[in-house]
Structures are given as C-alpha cells and as structure tokens.
N, C-alpha and C positions, 0 to 999 in steps of 0.2 A: 456680744462679742463671741460667745461660744457658738451661737447659731451661724455666724459668718464662717468661723473656722470649720464647723461641721459641714456646712454647705460646700466650702472649697475642697475639703477632704473628699466629700461625696462626688463632686464633679471630677476630681482628679482620678478617683477610682473608676468612675464610669467612662472616662476618656481613654482608659487603657484598652487596647484591642489586641487580640491574639496576633502574633506575627506569622506570616506565611512565608516559607522559604522554598525556593525552587533550586534544586541542585541536579547536576548531570549524574547519571548512574555510574557506578564504579566500573561495571563491565559493559562492553559494547552491546548494543541491541542486536539480537540474532533472530532472523526470520527464516524458518525452514519452509521451503516450497517444493512439494513433489508435483512436478508438472510433466505430463506425458504429451508429447506433440507427435501426432501421426499426420503424415502428409502423403496423399495419394493422388497421382496424376493419371487420368484416364484419357487416352486419345482414341477418338472414334473416327474410323476411316469409312468413307462412303463405299458402297459396294463396288462401283466401277473402278475406283482408285485401287481398292484391294485386289481386284482382278488384274489390273495392269501390273501391280507389284508382284503378284504371284507368277504371271507369265514372263515378265522380264527379270530374270534372276540376276543379271549382271548390272542392274542399275546402281546398286549400292555396294 
C-alpha cells in the first residue's frame, strides 16, 4: 500500500510543469528610426534640344 501511495505521489510531482505566462508590456513598444532620404533627379537634355532652348528664349 505504501508503494502505491509513493508511486502516486511521485507521478503527481512529476506531472507538475512550470507555467508560462504571456503578458502585454506596460509601456508601448517604441522603435526609433533615423532615416535619411535623399532624392535627386537629373534631367539630361540632348545637345540639339539644348541649343534650341538657348536660341529661343521666349519658349518658356
């Protein structure tokens, strides 16, 4: 009888597993991003179009 009680007690103790808890943080998550965006547009004009624009001042 003692063996059965000991075996049951041992199984009960081995059956206990640690409990894992997931909780939301108290403070909001903050992500700092330092981003530098450079945008450069280059327009290449063909030589003959550039000559037309320089000769005809009143086009634009």
